[in-house]
Kinemage of the C-alpha trace (Angstrom):
@kinemage 1
@onewidth
@group {chain A} dominant
@subgroup {mainchain}
@vectorlist {calphas} color= white
{ca met a 1} P -9.826 105.751 20.660
{ca phe a 2} L -9.581 104.633 17.036
{ca asp a 3} L -12.044 106.430 14.751
{ca leu a 4} L -13.239 103.561 12.587
{ca asp a 5} L -15.810 105.619 10.704
{ca ser a 6} L -13.179 108.135 9.580
{ca tyr a 7} L -10.886 105.325 8.480
{ca leu a 8} L -13.626 103.641 6.433
{ca ala a 9} L -14.515 107.011 4.886
{ca arg a 10} L -10.852 107.467 3.912
{ca leu a 11} L -11.091 104.085 2.175
{ca asp a 12} L -14.431 104.993 0.572
{ca leu a 13} L -16.016 101.890 2.108
{ca pro a 14} L -19.715 102.581 2.720
{ca ala a 15} L -20.199 99.530 4.962
{ca arg a 16} L -18.088 97.670 7.463
{ca pro a 17} L -16.407 94.591 6.005
{ca thr a 18} L -17.521 91.205 7.244
{ca arg a 19} L -15.369 89.552 9.921
{ca asp a 20} L -14.118 86.760 7.688
{ca ala a 21} L -11.427 86.187 5.039
{ca ala a 22} L -13.495 87.897 2.337
{ca gly a 23} L -13.982 90.945 4.542
{ca leu a 24} L -10.285 91.037 5.394
{ca ser a 25} L -9.374 90.917 1.696
{ca arg a 26} L -11.869 93.655 0.878
{ca leu a 27} L -10.506 95.878 3.644
{ca gln a 28} L -6.857 95.458 2.676
{ca his a 29} L -7.565 96.048 -1.013
{ca ala a 30} L -9.558 99.213 -0.280
{ca his a 31} L -6.781 100.422 2.023
{ca arg a 32} L -4.112 100.080 -0.690
{ca leu a 33} L -6.354 101.671 -3.329
{ca ala a 34} L -6.867 104.722 -1.145
{ca ile a 35} L -3.692 105.245 0.894
{ca pro a 36} L -0.372 105.519 -0.951
{ca phe a 37} L 2.874 103.966 0.152
{ca glu a 38} L 5.483 106.708 0.575
{ca asn a 39} L 8.597 107.780 2.472
{ca leu a 40} L 8.510 111.493 1.670
{ca asp a 41} L 8.798 112.587 5.290
{ca val a 42} L 11.959 110.518 5.713
{ca arg a 43} L 13.500 112.293 2.725
{ca leu a 44} L 12.392 115.625 4.191
{ca gly a 45} L 14.248 114.879 7.424
{ca arg a 46} L 11.156 114.313 9.543
{ca arg a 47} L 10.810 111.688 12.246
{ca ile a 48} L 8.364 108.856 11.519
{ca ala a 49} L 6.075 108.198 14.484
{ca ile a 50} L 4.326 104.820 14.514
{ca asp a 51} L 2.018 105.131 17.526
{ca ser a 52} L -1.676 104.803 16.759
{ca asp a 53} L -2.591 108.476 17.219
{ca ala a 54} L 0.233 109.782 15.035
{ca val a 55} L -0.423 107.277 12.268
{ca ala a 56} L -4.168 108.020 12.157
{ca ala a 57} L -3.507 111.768 12.157
{ca lys a 58} L -1.164 111.471 9.184
{ca leu a 59} L -2.731 108.746 7.022
{ca val a 60} L -6.418 109.383 7.751
{ca thr a 61} L -6.885 113.001 8.850
{ca ala a 62} L -4.078 114.606 6.822
{ca lys a 63} L -4.692 112.227 3.874
{ca arg a 64} L -1.025 111.369 3.465
{ca gly a 65} L 0.580 107.971 2.952
{ca gly a 66} L 3.337 106.162 4.770
{ca tyr a 67} L 5.550 103.113 4.743
{ca cys a 68} L 4.978 99.676 6.244
{ca phe a 69} L 5.337 100.555 9.944
{ca glu a 70} L 2.698 103.251 9.536
{ca gln a 71} L 0.396 101.431 7.117
{ca asn a 72} L 0.193 98.195 9.066
{ca arg a 73} L -0.188 99.981 12.413
{ca leu a 74} L -3.268 101.629 10.928
{ca leu a 75} L -4.541 98.326 9.550
{ca leu a 76} L -4.048 96.559 12.901
{ca asp a 77} L -5.976 99.303 14.708
{ca ala a 78} L -8.800 98.989 12.193
{ca leu a 79} L -8.846 95.203 12.503
{ca ala a 80} L -9.067 95.457 16.290
{ca ala a 81} L -11.945 97.939 16.011
{ca leu a 82} L -13.734 95.532 13.657
{ca gly a 83} L -13.336 92.602 16.061
{ca phe a 84} L -10.598 90.673 14.235
{ca thr a 85} L -7.812 88.910 16.113
{ca ala a 86} L -4.508 90.136 14.692
{ca arg a 87} L -0.922 90.877 15.659
{ca pro a 88} L 2.200 92.201 13.906
{ca leu a 89} L 5.007 90.165 12.330
{ca leu a 90} L 8.451 91.232 11.128
{ca ala a 91} L 9.954 90.353 7.753
{ca arg a 92} L 13.129 90.560 5.664
{ca val a 93} L 12.605 92.078 2.194
{ca trp a 94} L 14.550 90.157 -0.471
{ca leu a 95} L 13.867 92.497 -3.398
{ca gly a 96} L 17.282 93.276 -4.835
{ca ala a 97} L 19.034 92.023 -1.691
{ca gly a 98} L 22.598 90.792 -2.013
{ca ala a 99} L 23.187 89.712 1.586
{ca val a 100} L 20.626 88.720 4.227
{ca pro a 101} L 18.418 91.805 4.679
{ca pro a 102} L 17.439 93.186 8.108
{ca leu a 103} L 14.004 92.893 9.713
{ca thr a 104} L 12.656 96.142 8.324
{ca his a 105} L 9.215 95.139 7.074
{ca thr a 106} L 6.084 94.464 9.070
{ca leu a 107} L 2.849 92.685 8.155
{ca ser a 108} L -0.070 91.241 10.108
{ca leu a 109} L -1.048 87.750 11.225
{ca val a 110} L -4.849 87.491 11.386
{ca thr a 111} L -6.656 84.520 12.932
{ca ile a 112} L -10.168 83.736 11.661
{ca asp a 113} L -12.005 80.672 12.982
{ca gly a 114} L -8.732 79.017 13.935
{ca gln a 115} L -7.056 79.620 10.537
{ca his a 116} L -4.083 81.969 10.242
{ca trp a 117} L -3.946 84.507 7.399
{ca ile a 118} L -1.362 87.110 6.438
{ca ala a 119} L -2.450 90.635 5.582
{ca asp a 120} L -0.175 93.428 4.393
{ca ala a 121} L -1.298 96.982 3.673
{ca gly a 122} L 2.282 98.268 3.653
{ca phe a 123} L 4.225 96.396 0.975
{ca gly a 124} L 5.230 99.137 -1.432
{ca gly a 125} L 6.857 96.997 -4.123
{ca ser a 126} L 3.614 95.507 -5.484
{ca tyr a 127} L 0.234 94.323 -4.199
{ca ala a 128} L 0.495 91.215 -2.011
{ca pro a 129} L -3.028 89.840 -1.438
{ca val a 130} L -4.406 88.352 1.771
{ca met a 131} L -3.323 84.691 1.952
{ca pro a 132} L -3.876 81.699 4.228
{ca leu a 133} L -0.714 80.794 6.132
{ca ala a 134} L -0.199 77.337 4.636
{ca glu a 135} L 2.599 75.599 2.754
{ca gly a 136} L 2.112 76.027 -0.981
{ca ala a 137} L -0.806 78.459 -0.612
{ca val a 138} L -1.309 80.487 -3.806
{ca ala a 139} L -3.344 83.662 -4.300
{ca glu a 140} L -3.877 85.955 -7.280
{ca ala a 141} L -3.762 89.733 -7.040
{ca pro a 142} L -6.250 91.892 -8.975
{ca asp a 143} L -3.462 92.824 -11.414
{ca gly a 144} L -3.017 89.148 -12.360
{ca ala a 145} L 0.186 88.442 -10.423
{ca arg a 146} L 0.328 85.219 -8.420
{ca phe a 147} L 1.794 84.883 -4.938
{ca arg a 148} L 2.910 81.700 -3.200
{ca leu a 149} L 3.987 80.840 0.341
{ca thr a 150} L 6.618 78.231 1.102
{ca arg a 151} L 8.762 77.005 3.945
{ca ala a 152} L 11.004 74.991 1.614
{ca asp a 153} L 13.564 77.726 0.925
{ca glu a 154} L 16.766 78.566 2.798
{ca arg a 155} L 15.764 82.245 2.850
{ca ala a 156} L 12.769 81.311 5.002
{ca gly a 157} L 15.022 79.995 7.786
{ca glu a 158} L 14.218 77.069 10.031
{ca glu a 159} L 11.023 78.499 11.486
{ca gly a 160} L 9.940 80.840 8.730
{ca trp a 161} L 8.029 81.421 5.532
{ca leu a 162} L 8.969 82.925 2.173
{ca leu a 163} L 6.541 84.881 -0.003
{ca leu a 164} L 7.165 84.612 -3.752
{ca arg a 165} L 5.638 86.461 -6.701
{ca asp a 166} L 5.148 85.546 -10.356
{ca gly a 167} L 3.728 88.359 -12.454
{ca asp a 168} L 4.114 91.261 -14.823
{ca pro a 169} L 7.021 93.520 -13.749
{ca ala a 170} L 4.928 96.533 -14.806
{ca thr a 171} L 2.762 96.051 -11.700
{ca thr a 172} L 5.744 96.485 -9.356
{ca asp a 173} L 8.098 99.335 -8.503
{ca gly a 174} L 10.721 97.647 -10.667
{ca arg a 175} L 12.408 95.538 -7.978
{ca gly a 176} L 12.270 91.791 -7.464
{ca thr a 177} L 11.202 90.880 -10.968
{ca gly a 178} L 12.315 88.230 -13.441
{ca glu a 179} L 11.169 84.968 -14.951
{ca gly a 180} L 9.087 82.712 -12.712
{ca trp a 181} L 8.684 82.902 -8.954
{ca gln a 182} L 10.704 85.725 -7.384
{ca pro a 183} L 11.333 86.097 -3.617
{ca gln a 184} L 9.556 89.046 -2.004
{ca tyr a 185} L 10.039 88.721 1.755
{ca ser a 186} L 10.549 86.132 4.489
{ca phe a 187} L 9.070 86.132 7.968
{ca thr a 188} L 8.384 84.046 11.053
{ca thr a 189} L 5.355 84.013 13.330
{ca ala a 190} L 7.408 84.916 16.412
{ca ile a 191} L 5.831 87.379 18.827
{ca val a 192} L 6.698 90.968 17.872
{ca his a 193} L 6.743 93.644 20.574
{ca asp a 194} L 6.341 97.407 20.204
{ca ser a 195} L 10.064 97.763 20.923
{ca asp a 196} L 10.831 95.470 17.959
{ca leu a 197} L 8.712 97.620 15.669
{ca ala a 198} L 10.358 100.760 17.036
{ca met a 199} L 13.791 99.327 16.255
{ca gly a 200} L 12.831 98.404 12.681
{ca asn a 201} L 11.245 101.796 12.134
{ca his a 202} L 14.287 103.603 13.519
{ca trp a 203} L 16.622 101.708 11.168
{ca ser a 204} L 14.344 102.311 8.185
{ca met a 205} L 14.136 106.073 8.708
{ca ser a 206} L 17.722 106.745 9.756
{ca ala a 207} L 20.265 104.082 8.729
{ca pro a 208} L 22.637 105.116 5.920
{ca ala a 209} L 22.057 101.710 4.286
{ca ser a 210} L 18.253 102.014 4.378
{ca arg a 211} L 16.466 102.267 1.033
{ca phe a 212} L 14.270 104.964 2.532
{ca thr a 213} L 17.113 107.327 3.433
{ca asn a 214} L 18.536 107.044 -0.081
{ca thr a 215} L 15.537 106.829 -2.423
{ca thr a 216} L 12.309 108.822 -2.671
{ca val a 217} L 9.505 106.289 -3.043
{ca thr a 218} L 5.772 106.574 -3.695
{ca ser a 219} L 3.393 103.879 -4.948
{ca ile a 220} L -0.270 102.985 -5.034
{ca ile a 221} L -2.302 100.145 -6.458
{ca leu a 222} L -4.891 100.674 -9.164
{ca pro a 223} L -8.013 98.515 -9.649
{ca arg a 224} L -6.072 96.306 -12.086
{ca gly a 225} L -2.637 97.844 -12.013
{ca phe a 226} L 0.035 99.742 -10.149
{ca ala a 227} L 1.685 103.166 -10.165
{ca ser a 228} L 5.011 104.185 -8.665
{ca leu a 229} L 7.301 107.191 -8.497
{ca thr a 230} L 10.866 106.260 -7.571
{ca asp a 231} L 12.992 109.389 -7.384
{ca arg a 232} L 12.202 110.908 -10.807
{ca gln a 233} L 11.113 107.668 -12.513
{ca tyr a 234} L 7.348 107.389 -13.014
{ca arg a 235} L 5.737 104.022 -13.844
{ca arg a 236} L 2.049 103.281 -14.336
{ca arg a 237} L 0.276 100.134 -15.469
{ca ala a 238} L -3.512 100.141 -15.764
{ca ser a 239} L -5.082 97.069 -17.374
{ca glu a 240} L -3.196 96.758 -20.685
{ca thr a 241} L -1.752 100.275 -20.800
{ca ala a 242} L 1.766 100.934 -19.466
{ca thr a 243} L 3.564 104.260 -19.073
{ca glu a 244} L 7.151 104.884 -17.997
{ca ala a 245} L 8.913 108.236 -18.035
{ca glu a 246} L 11.525 110.290 -16.234
{ca ile a 247} L 10.176 113.476 -14.677
{ca thr a 248} L 12.545 116.401 -15.178
{ca asp a 249} L 10.340 119.286 -14.016
{ca pro a 250} L 9.540 119.718 -10.284
{ca arg a 251} L 6.156 121.160 -11.213
{ca val a 252} L 5.250 117.955 -13.063
{ca tyr a 253} L 6.522 115.895 -10.118
{ca arg a 254} L 4.305 117.838 -7.735
{ca met a 255} L 1.333 117.431 -10.080
{ca arg a 256} L 1.919 113.651 -10.331
{ca leu a 257} L 2.047 113.356 -6.542
{ca ser a 258} L -1.279 115.139 -6.301
{ca met a 259} L -3.203 113.628 -9.216
{ca met a 260} L -2.022 110.012 -9.107
{ca phe a 261} L -1.144 109.492 -5.447
{ca gly a 262} L -3.338 112.070 -3.710
{ca ile a 263} L -0.380 113.642 -1.895
{ca ala a 264} L -0.227 117.428 -1.581
{ca leu a 265} L 3.298 118.784 -1.108
{ca ser a 266} L 4.232 122.444 -1.380
{ca ala a 267} L 6.670 123.623 -4.010
{ca ala a 268} L 9.194 124.215 -1.226
{ca glu a 269} L 8.801 120.635 0.010
{ca val a 270} L 9.335 119.224 -3.491
{ca glu a 271} L 12.470 121.358 -3.793
{ca ala a 272} L 13.684 120.064 -0.411
{ca leu a 273} L 13.535 116.486 -1.694
{ca gly a 274} L 16.640 117.333 -3.721
{ca leu a 275} L 15.556 115.550 -6.877
{ca phe a 276} L 15.915 118.489 -9.237
{ca gly a 277} L 18.945 120.359 -7.871
């Protein structure tokens, strides 16, 4: 059984969010403030389990982070415990994509009083806010970036949607930025089964072409900013202050993981990442 109280304590939420769009937004924002996006276990050669018990044990009890298949499994379990109606969707991430990308991202479709909303606690490239599923819908993230949904783009496909972002590149992990509206990911509202999620997760953690088997990624949102650690490149934007630096000392890398992202790795684990060999 899902331990909702432990999850809310992990998010530092003293009260249960209301079962409406405002409550959904509050929950997702608190989730991303507290639980980092990361693929460290993939880079350490560990299997990523996405069943409810394994995800809660890692992200809540062990106070680690995870990538989209873990993060949004946890969010869906929390939404169910709170009485929301929600189900998973699959998406193609267009950040830096040359060809059509595979279905290796998941988000959630939440229905509130007959209106569909998208929620995403597992998008590691930036902070995508909760949005109504409607053509032309626009929402602003706490860092000032704007997001827009459209169906009028070939990347959305015949039955799909495309999420676009217009904002400061300093509040991203460095991908998918440029002047004006930039594509983030496309998705449809087709029914997604556990086997579909298992396939996407398997590709993400094992395919030679997967970003997660090639790059060590950690990110977290800040109240009005974003911080990321991509291999040895550290980026942080908080309000009007921006920092970018290459980390050359494994001890500093380990300290950054702990102090900024709340992730405790041993010195041996940091060495096993192969970033400083």
